[in-house]
VOSEMAR-65699 format. One record per residue (C-alpha): residue number from 1; x, y, z. Coordinates in pm, whole numbers, plus 50000, padded with zeros to 5 digits. Example, Ala and Ser with C-alpha at 12.3 -4.5 7.8 and 13.67 -1.06 7.14 Angstrom:
<sites>
+-----+-------+-------+-------+
| num |     u |     v |     w |
+-----+-------+-------+-------+
|   1 | 51230 | 49550 | 50780 |
|   2 | 51367 | 49894 | 50714 |
+-----+-------+-------+-------+
</sites>
This chain:
<sites>
+-----+-------+-------+-------+
| num |     u |     v |     w |
+-----+-------+-------+-------+
|   1 | 52360 | 49065 | 49918 |
|   2 | 52226 | 48715 | 49690 |
|   3 | 51993 | 48486 | 49680 |
|   4 | 52067 | 48168 | 49868 |
|   5 | 51993 | 47867 | 49985 |
|   6 | 51657 | 48031 | 50190 |
|   7 | 51549 | 48154 | 49845 |
|   8 | 51599 | 47831 | 49661 |
|   9 | 51396 | 47677 | 49907 |
|  10 | 51122 | 47976 | 49971 |
|  11 | 51072 | 47963 | 49588 |
|  12 | 50990 | 47560 | 49575 |
|  13 | 50749 | 47623 | 49910 |
|  14 | 50519 | 47858 | 49731 |
|  15 | 50203 | 47705 | 49604 |
|  16 | 50210 | 47851 | 49264 |
|  17 | 50440 | 47877 | 48994 |
|  18 | 50568 | 48281 | 48945 |
|  19 | 50396 | 48533 | 48685 |
|  20 | 50687 | 48631 | 48509 |
|  21 | 50615 | 48985 | 48616 |
|  22 | 50702 | 48861 | 48944 |
|  23 | 50992 | 48714 | 48777 |
|  24 | 51118 | 49061 | 48634 |
|  25 | 51085 | 49227 | 48947 |
|  26 | 51245 | 48985 | 49187 |
|  27 | 51533 | 49012 | 48950 |
|  28 | 51526 | 49442 | 48998 |
|  29 | 51477 | 49359 | 49297 |
|  30 | 51784 | 49146 | 49336 |
|  31 | 52009 | 49366 | 49111 |
|  32 | 51991 | 49615 | 49359 |
|  33 | 52088 | 49440 | 49615 |
|  34 | 52308 | 49337 | 49487 |
|  35 | 52491 | 49680 | 49309 |
|  36 | 52661 | 49854 | 49586 |
|  37 | 52413 | 50142 | 49628 |
|  38 | 52136 | 50154 | 49879 |
|  39 | 51793 | 50040 | 49734 |
|  40 | 51454 | 50289 | 49684 |
|  41 | 51225 | 50064 | 49522 |
|  42 | 50843 | 50101 | 49498 |
|  43 | 50685 | 49723 | 49370 |
|  44 | 50325 | 49881 | 49265 |
|  45 | 50018 | 49667 | 49180 |
|  46 | 49727 | 49585 | 49228 |
|  47 | 49514 | 49384 | 49482 |
|  48 | 49598 | 49014 | 49386 |
|  49 | 49913 | 49062 | 49184 |
|  50 | 50159 | 48886 | 49402 |
|  51 | 50297 | 49214 | 49515 |
|  52 | 50358 | 48982 | 49878 |
|  53 | 50571 | 48671 | 49703 |
|  54 | 50796 | 48957 | 49547 |
|  55 | 50842 | 49097 | 49899 |
|  56 | 50875 | 48755 | 50076 |
|  57 | 51140 | 48657 | 49839 |
|  58 | 51388 | 48965 | 49909 |
|  59 | 51303 | 48885 | 50287 |
|  60 | 51489 | 48534 | 50244 |
|  61 | 51804 | 48732 | 50039 |
|  62 | 51838 | 48896 | 50305 |
|  63 | 51839 | 48612 | 50550 |
|  64 | 52048 | 48403 | 50313 |
|  65 | 52284 | 48759 | 50294 |
|  66 | 52339 | 48739 | 50713 |
|  67 | 52124 | 49012 | 50760 |
|  68 | 51816 | 49112 | 50866 |
|  69 | 51461 | 49243 | 50766 |
|  70 | 51127 | 49391 | 50886 |
|  71 | 50804 | 49369 | 50652 |
|  72 | 50556 | 49689 | 50807 |
|  73 | 50178 | 49713 | 50752 |
|  74 | 49960 | 50005 | 50873 |
|  75 | 49690 | 49781 | 51080 |
|  76 | 49736 | 49571 | 51298 |
|  77 | 49495 | 49279 | 51061 |
|  78 | 49713 | 49312 | 50830 |
|  79 | 50037 | 49242 | 50982 |
|  80 | 49892 | 48945 | 51092 |
|  81 | 49785 | 48820 | 50825 |
|  82 | 50113 | 48904 | 50643 |
|  83 | 50276 | 48702 | 50933 |
|  84 | 50033 | 48382 | 50893 |
|  85 | 50109 | 48377 | 50513 |
|  86 | 50480 | 48415 | 50525 |
|  87 | 50586 | 48249 | 50848 |
|  88 | 50485 | 47915 | 50703 |
|  89 | 50674 | 47954 | 50418 |
|  90 | 51009 | 48138 | 50599 |
|  91 | 50970 | 47837 | 50867 |
|  92 | 50998 | 47592 | 50536 |
|  93 | 51333 | 47800 | 50403 |
|  94 | 51474 | 47762 | 50774 |
|  95 | 51411 | 48156 | 50825 |
|  96 | 51321 | 48266 | 51174 |
|  97 | 51028 | 48514 | 51163 |
|  98 | 50824 | 48676 | 51492 |
|  99 | 50500 | 48910 | 51478 |
| 100 | 50584 | 49258 | 51633 |
| 101 | 50257 | 49467 | 51717 |
| 102 | 50111 | 49662 | 52012 |
| 103 | 49905 | 49410 | 52115 |
| 104 | 50226 | 49186 | 52252 |
| 105 | 50214 | 49126 | 52645 |
| 106 | 50514 | 49282 | 52854 |
| 107 | 50674 | 48936 | 52833 |
| 108 | 50624 | 48873 | 52447 |
| 109 | 50757 | 49151 | 52393 |
| 110 | 51054 | 49132 | 52644 |
| 111 | 51145 | 48818 | 52437 |
| 112 | 51026 | 48956 | 52074 |
| 113 | 51288 | 49238 | 52166 |
| 114 | 51542 | 49013 | 52264 |
| 115 | 51527 | 48820 | 51973 |
| 116 | 51506 | 49077 | 51734 |
| 117 | 51868 | 49281 | 51928 |
| 118 | 52053 | 48922 | 51917 |
| 119 | 51987 | 48856 | 51531 |
| 120 | 51835 | 48487 | 51629 |
| 121 | 51516 | 48658 | 51472 |
| 122 | 51588 | 48751 | 51123 |
| 123 | 51264 | 48860 | 50980 |
| 124 | 51026 | 49090 | 51138 |
| 125 | 50673 | 49145 | 51062 |
| 126 | 50482 | 49362 | 51171 |
| 127 | 50272 | 49754 | 51280 |
| 128 | 50437 | 50104 | 51373 |
| 129 | 50594 | 49943 | 51681 |
| 130 | 50913 | 49830 | 51481 |
| 131 | 50998 | 50131 | 51488 |
| 132 | 50978 | 50203 | 51860 |
| 133 | 51314 | 50341 | 52052 |
| 134 | 51273 | 50017 | 52219 |
| 135 | 51324 | 49781 | 51927 |
| 136 | 51725 | 49734 | 51816 |
| 137 | 51831 | 49537 | 51549 |
| 138 | 52109 | 49284 | 51512 |
| 139 | 52166 | 49442 | 51148 |
| 140 | 51893 | 49563 | 50969 |
| 141 | 51925 | 49557 | 50605 |
| 142 | 51617 | 49540 | 50374 |
| 143 | 51261 | 49697 | 50477 |
| 144 | 50969 | 49606 | 50332 |
| 145 | 50653 | 49830 | 50383 |
| 146 | 50360 | 49749 | 50288 |
| 147 | 50009 | 49979 | 50214 |
| 148 | 50308 | 50286 | 50139 |
| 149 | 50076 | 50540 | 50099 |
| 150 | 49927 | 50455 | 50406 |
| 151 | 50243 | 50562 | 50596 |
| 152 | 50398 | 50931 | 50649 |
| 153 | 50796 | 51049 | 50586 |
| 154 | 50855 | 51026 | 50911 |
| 155 | 50760 | 50702 | 50981 |
| 156 | 50945 | 50563 | 50677 |
| 157 | 51238 | 50768 | 50776 |
| 158 | 51225 | 50604 | 51165 |
| 159 | 51202 | 50270 | 51013 |
| 160 | 51547 | 50318 | 50841 |
| 161 | 51658 | 50439 | 51079 |
| 162 | 51702 | 50095 | 51259 |
| 163 | 51944 | 49995 | 51032 |
| 164 | 52337 | 49955 | 51128 |
| 165 | 52525 | 50231 | 50963 |
| 166 | 52824 | 49994 | 50903 |
| 167 | 52615 | 49813 | 50643 |
| 168 | 52592 | 50139 | 50433 |
| 169 | 52200 | 50209 | 50489 |
| 170 | 51861 | 50040 | 50449 |
| 171 | 51743 | 49891 | 50114 |
| 172 | 51395 | 49987 | 50104 |
| 173 | 51101 | 49835 | 49925 |
| 174 | 50782 | 49970 | 49914 |
| 175 | 50472 | 49835 | 49848 |
| 176 | 50113 | 49998 | 49716 |
| 177 | 49855 | 49929 | 49441 |
| 178 | 49810 | 50330 | 49408 |
| 179 | 50134 | 50516 | 49507 |
| 180 | 50132 | 50866 | 49657 |
| 181 | 50200 | 51146 | 49448 |
| 182 | 50511 | 51251 | 49592 |
| 183 | 50626 | 50875 | 49507 |
| 184 | 50552 | 50909 | 49150 |
| 185 | 50752 | 51230 | 49171 |
| 186 | 51097 | 51083 | 49275 |
| 187 | 51016 | 50828 | 49015 |
| 188 | 51008 | 51070 | 48726 |
| 189 | 51325 | 51280 | 48893 |
| 190 | 51459 | 50921 | 48924 |
| 191 | 51514 | 50880 | 49291 |
| 192 | 51294 | 50549 | 49300 |
| 193 | 51292 | 50272 | 49076 |
| 194 | 50971 | 50133 | 48975 |
| 195 | 50875 | 49754 | 48936 |
| 196 | 50510 | 49689 | 48823 |
| 197 | 50309 | 49373 | 48850 |
| 198 | 50036 | 49414 | 48588 |
| 199 | 49918 | 49031 | 48552 |
| 200 | 49631 | 48938 | 48740 |
| 201 | 49588 | 48583 | 48938 |
| 202 | 49329 | 48401 | 48678 |
| 203 | 48916 | 48351 | 48818 |
| 204 | 48943 | 48724 | 48926 |
| 205 | 48652 | 48996 | 48770 |
| 206 | 48660 | 49211 | 48683 |
| 207 | 48429 | 49509 | 48894 |
| 208 | 48190 | 49717 | 48694 |
| 209 | 48144 | 50072 | 48868 |
| 210 | 47843 | 50292 | 48848 |
| 211 | 47865 | 50658 | 48995 |
| 212 | 47525 | 50750 | 49118 |
| 213 | 47394 | 51087 | 49317 |
| 214 | 47315 | 50998 | 49668 |
| 215 | 46916 | 51086 | 49597 |
| 216 | 46896 | 50737 | 49453 |
| 217 | 47029 | 50546 | 49755 |
| 218 | 46669 | 50372 | 49787 |
| 219 | 46702 | 50177 | 49405 |
| 220 | 47020 | 50111 | 49543 |
| 221 | 46905 | 49969 | 49874 |
| 222 | 46642 | 49724 | 49685 |
| 223 | 46880 | 49609 | 49426 |
| 224 | 47091 | 49526 | 49731 |
| 225 | 46818 | 49335 | 49945 |
| 226 | 46717 | 49126 | 49577 |
| 227 | 47143 | 49063 | 49563 |
| 228 | 47119 | 48922 | 49958 |
| 229 | 46844 | 48689 | 49878 |
| 230 | 47022 | 48586 | 49597 |
| 231 | 47356 | 48467 | 49824 |
| 232 | 47528 | 48799 | 49759 |
| 233 | 47725 | 48947 | 49983 |
| 234 | 47794 | 49331 | 50004 |
| 235 | 48040 | 49591 | 50195 |
| 236 | 47848 | 49938 | 50297 |
| 237 | 48100 | 50157 | 50388 |
| 238 | 48016 | 50475 | 50542 |
| 239 | 48188 | 50841 | 50533 |
| 240 | 48388 | 51098 | 50735 |
| 241 | 48079 | 51289 | 50821 |
| 242 | 48270 | 51588 | 51073 |
| 243 | 48581 | 51610 | 51281 |
| 244 | 48379 | 51436 | 51551 |
| 245 | 48460 | 51018 | 51546 |
| 246 | 48121 | 51049 | 51753 |
| 247 | 47921 | 51156 | 51457 |
| 248 | 48087 | 50927 | 51214 |
| 249 | 48034 | 50605 | 51437 |
| 250 | 47672 | 50789 | 51494 |
| 251 | 47633 | 50756 | 51106 |
| 252 | 47770 | 50409 | 51053 |
| 253 | 47519 | 50285 | 51340 |
| 254 | 47213 | 50432 | 51201 |
| 255 | 47300 | 50334 | 50865 |
| 256 | 47331 | 49957 | 51048 |
| 257 | 46990 | 49977 | 51122 |
| 258 | 46823 | 50100 | 50822 |
| 259 | 46928 | 49799 | 50623 |
| 260 | 46864 | 49581 | 50904 |
| 261 | 46533 | 49674 | 50855 |
| 262 | 46523 | 49721 | 50469 |
| 263 | 46680 | 49355 | 50408 |
| 264 | 46497 | 49151 | 50711 |
| 265 | 46818 | 48988 | 50780 |
| 266 | 47166 | 49095 | 51031 |
| 267 | 47389 | 49331 | 50931 |
| 268 | 47761 | 49346 | 51065 |
| 269 | 47899 | 49680 | 51195 |
| 270 | 48305 | 49726 | 51181 |
| 271 | 48480 | 50076 | 51278 |
| 272 | 48778 | 50198 | 51469 |
| 273 | 48635 | 50286 | 51810 |
| 274 | 48529 | 49887 | 51828 |
| 275 | 48800 | 49713 | 52023 |
| 276 | 49035 | 49528 | 51818 |
| 277 | 48912 | 49214 | 51885 |
| 278 | 48557 | 49281 | 51803 |
| 279 | 48640 | 49462 | 51498 |
| 280 | 48808 | 49128 | 51450 |
| 281 | 48512 | 48841 | 51506 |
| 282 | 48287 | 49120 | 51310 |
| 283 | 48488 | 49061 | 50972 |
| 284 | 48518 | 48698 | 51074 |
| 285 | 48151 | 48627 | 51072 |
| 286 | 48153 | 48864 | 50733 |
| 287 | 48435 | 48619 | 50632 |
| 288 | 48277 | 48294 | 50692 |
| 289 | 47941 | 48412 | 50506 |
| 290 | 47736 | 48440 | 50845 |
| 291 | 47661 | 48798 | 50727 |
| 292 | 47516 | 48924 | 50412 |
| 293 | 47605 | 49297 | 50493 |
| 294 | 47885 | 49485 | 50666 |
| 295 | 47848 | 49832 | 50724 |
| 296 | 48206 | 49958 | 50792 |
| 297 | 48417 | 50314 | 50789 |
| 298 | 48742 | 50283 | 50633 |
| 299 | 48840 | 50004 | 50852 |
| 300 | 48834 | 49749 | 50568 |
| 301 | 49070 | 49956 | 50312 |
| 302 | 49355 | 49717 | 50352 |
| 303 | 49328 | 49348 | 50507 |
| 304 | 49048 | 49203 | 50406 |
| 305 | 48999 | 48901 | 50221 |
| 306 | 48634 | 48758 | 50166 |
| 307 | 48615 | 48616 | 49797 |
| 308 | 48213 | 48536 | 49815 |
| 309 | 48173 | 48910 | 49905 |
| 310 | 48078 | 49095 | 49479 |
| 311 | 47933 | 49449 | 49601 |
| 312 | 48079 | 49787 | 49765 |
| 313 | 47859 | 50078 | 49829 |
| 314 | 48064 | 50363 | 49909 |
| 315 | 47801 | 50655 | 50058 |
| 316 | 47964 | 51016 | 50016 |
| 317 | 48241 | 50806 | 49807 |
| 318 | 48322 | 51238 | 49695 |
| 319 | 48430 | 51285 | 50053 |
| 320 | 48666 | 50985 | 49999 |
| 321 | 49069 | 51005 | 49774 |
| 322 | 49162 | 50830 | 49459 |
| 323 | 49362 | 50597 | 49673 |
| 324 | 49131 | 50534 | 49943 |
| 325 | 48855 | 50443 | 49688 |
| 326 | 49067 | 50149 | 49491 |
| 327 | 49185 | 50013 | 49772 |
| 328 | 48784 | 49997 | 49852 |
| 329 | 48714 | 49871 | 49556 |
| 330 | 48964 | 49627 | 49624 |
| 331 | 48777 | 49443 | 49857 |
| 332 | 48534 | 49277 | 49585 |
| 333 | 48628 | 49122 | 49264 |
| 334 | 48813 | 48870 | 49446 |
| 335 | 48597 | 48514 | 49367 |
| 336 | 48483 | 48431 | 49049 |
| 337 | 48202 | 48627 | 49081 |
| 338 | 48043 | 48926 | 48878 |
| 339 | 48130 | 49221 | 49077 |
| 340 | 48011 | 49565 | 49136 |
| 341 | 48096 | 49870 | 49341 |
| 342 | 47838 | 50223 | 49327 |
| 343 | 48013 | 50561 | 49415 |
| 344 | 47731 | 50720 | 49594 |
| 345 | 47802 | 51074 | 49622 |
| 346 | 47597 | 51326 | 49775 |
| 347 | 47593 | 51755 | 49689 |
| 348 | 47321 | 52010 | 49877 |
| 349 | 47262 | 52177 | 49603 |
| 350 | 47320 | 51852 | 49328 |
| 351 | 47631 | 51976 | 49162 |
| 352 | 47978 | 51817 | 49218 |
| 353 | 48266 | 52042 | 49211 |
| 354 | 48585 | 51992 | 48924 |
| 355 | 48777 | 51802 | 49095 |
| 356 | 48541 | 51593 | 49280 |
| 357 | 48409 | 51473 | 48962 |
| 358 | 48719 | 51379 | 48811 |
| 359 | 48797 | 51151 | 49061 |
| 360 | 48494 | 50985 | 49028 |
| 361 | 48470 | 50957 | 48627 |
| 362 | 48864 | 50862 | 48714 |
| 363 | 48714 | 50528 | 48914 |
| 364 | 48420 | 50413 | 48636 |
| 365 | 48632 | 50478 | 48421 |
| 366 | 48997 | 50274 | 48521 |
| 367 | 49054 | 50030 | 48727 |
| 368 | 49462 | 50043 | 48699 |
| 369 | 49622 | 50113 | 49052 |
| 370 | 49877 | 50298 | 48890 |
| 371 | 49654 | 50490 | 48594 |
| 372 | 49462 | 50627 | 48948 |
| 373 | 49824 | 50703 | 49068 |
| 374 | 49915 | 50897 | 48793 |
| 375 | 49554 | 51095 | 48827 |
| 376 | 49580 | 51148 | 49196 |
| 377 | 49940 | 51308 | 49099 |
| 378 | 49772 | 51585 | 48848 |
| 379 | 49497 | 51623 | 49069 |
| 380 | 49706 | 51680 | 49398 |
| 381 | 50046 | 51778 | 49344 |
| 382 | 50341 | 51584 | 49394 |
| 383 | 50469 | 51771 | 49735 |
| 384 | 50759 | 51797 | 49833 |
| 385 | 51046 | 51588 | 49719 |
| 386 | 51274 | 51747 | 49945 |
| 387 | 51070 | 51741 | 50276 |
| 388 | 50742 | 51566 | 50468 |
| 389 | 50454 | 51692 | 50225 |
| 390 | 50354 | 51418 | 50015 |
| 391 | 50133 | 51613 | 49796 |
| 392 | 50020 | 51940 | 49707 |
| 393 | 50164 | 52219 | 49427 |
| 394 | 50533 | 52344 | 49574 |
| 395 | 50702 | 52607 | 49356 |
| 396 | 50867 | 52520 | 49054 |
| 397 | 51174 | 52670 | 48973 |
| 398 | 51287 | 52491 | 48655 |
| 399 | 51042 | 52250 | 48543 |
| 400 | 50652 | 52116 | 48632 |
| 401 | 50705 | 51707 | 48702 |
| 402 | 50343 | 51710 | 48551 |
| 403 | 50391 | 51903 | 48238 |
| 404 | 50723 | 51830 | 48121 |
| 405 | 50686 | 51452 | 48258 |
| 406 | 50856 | 51298 | 47905 |
| 407 | 51179 | 51542 | 47963 |
| 408 | 51227 | 51462 | 48293 |
| 409 | 51217 | 51112 | 48303 |
| 410 | 51464 | 51147 | 47993 |
| 411 | 51689 | 51342 | 48196 |
| 412 | 51709 | 51090 | 48507 |
| 413 | 51797 | 50812 | 48257 |
| 414 | 52086 | 51019 | 48138 |
| 415 | 52198 | 51113 | 48434 |
| 416 | 52226 | 50739 | 48499 |
| 417 | 52439 | 50744 | 48182 |
| 418 | 52639 | 51039 | 48285 |
| 419 | 52760 | 50857 | 48596 |
| 420 | 52824 | 50509 | 48467 |
| 421 | 53075 | 50692 | 48291 |
| 422 | 53180 | 50908 | 48548 |
| 423 | 53080 | 50903 | 48856 |
| 424 | 53309 | 51177 | 48997 |
| 425 | 53203 | 51474 | 48692 |
| 426 | 53541 | 51570 | 48581 |
| 427 | 53489 | 51507 | 48230 |
| 428 | 53376 | 51825 | 47975 |
| 429 | 53020 | 51739 | 48102 |
| 430 | 53075 | 51618 | 48428 |
| 431 | 53217 | 51944 | 48467 |
| 432 | 52911 | 52157 | 48321 |
| 433 | 52662 | 51946 | 48562 |
| 434 | 52879 | 52080 | 48893 |
| 435 | 52830 | 52458 | 48690 |
| 436 | 52487 | 52385 | 48660 |
| 437 | 52433 | 52220 | 49060 |
| 438 | 52590 | 52580 | 49180 |
| 439 | 52383 | 52765 | 48971 |
| 440 | 52098 | 52670 | 49119 |
| 441 | 52218 | 52600 | 49474 |
| 442 | 52211 | 52204 | 49500 |
| 443 | 52342 | 52159 | 49820 |
| 444 | 52353 | 51759 | 49751 |
| 445 | 51989 | 51744 | 49965 |
| 446 | 51856 | 51388 | 49891 |
| 447 | 51498 | 51358 | 49921 |
| 448 | 51427 | 51046 | 50109 |
| 449 | 51351 | 50723 | 49934 |
| 450 | 50981 | 50663 | 49985 |
+-----+-------+-------+-------+
</sites>
């Protein structure tokens, strides 16, 4: 697979110049695609770092080589945003694309499935609908998975299984601002390569993060009132209160009503129990600036882009994971305004547990998604690289990937060099490796790349 005319056209159609980090990531991906080996690569970069543009060029490379490619997103809102952004660029590059979601009418679905099965559609963008049994590709060679931390191992495997075995398997490119612990562990074992986008686009501002007890919520609300009166827009995120979705919904509705009374203005409400069209309408009102405050659950974690929003309040932040908190904070700081994120924690005895305290302190200290992901890995463990668990602490038999990280990275580099020189392990050192495999009951099991 190599860049062709479609890739050249798409690059020319981009309304901006690529950053050095983007060019480096594209070069690494292209080297993988042309290596003859199945690609497993993580593209890590914070919100606004340009992951989508890199993915678009990879999609065009697949189409240029006569294959199909798919981009899967965790929500319909995000999938539609990707399609709205990418389809005009792909059209200019001469690449035929379609959007496949669970909201398609039966007639639309039949037409789209036929286009994928025949190869008429070269790129499919969609949600979980992409790996349903009825979806058949003509020659899927590349799968791009956005917001990788939102999908389980089996979901990623099911999309990869849509490829044609004759093509040697599906190349996998996953994208995330905060990779899950299992993914970081696979990078240390050398099973997954990493490309990082460290540069942010011009105009983006740092986000100041404060950690406060829930007892100061009244003070926060008063400051929010002053900011809204000055023209600011804000998100107010309600937590998962209990197992019951009804209780969660009631808490969000109560908070929205409280803020309406305090602020004396209209407050929007968005949650997962609303019909999709109604929720999107509320978010559109907020994006247009007609709603100064949006009370929401984590439905705004991905796929919401409102550059004017500059305040994020997260209630009971101690109940959220690091990746979720970082994604939520990424909803602000997208424009030129100075932005802030307030993490409110609440515990009955006033004392946070050590793990919760470390999570919130990490968020206060850094905006670097990779640093946050590594801290998440340290706190939660890397799960099972040969199984389905994406976090947790397995019983390590030889090396601990947290304590022995530098040694594992060096070992992975050494293994690549050895296999490059002696792919069949016939040399003296190769035979020693085979003996080591036998001693540790290694049965040629390879973890699935995330």
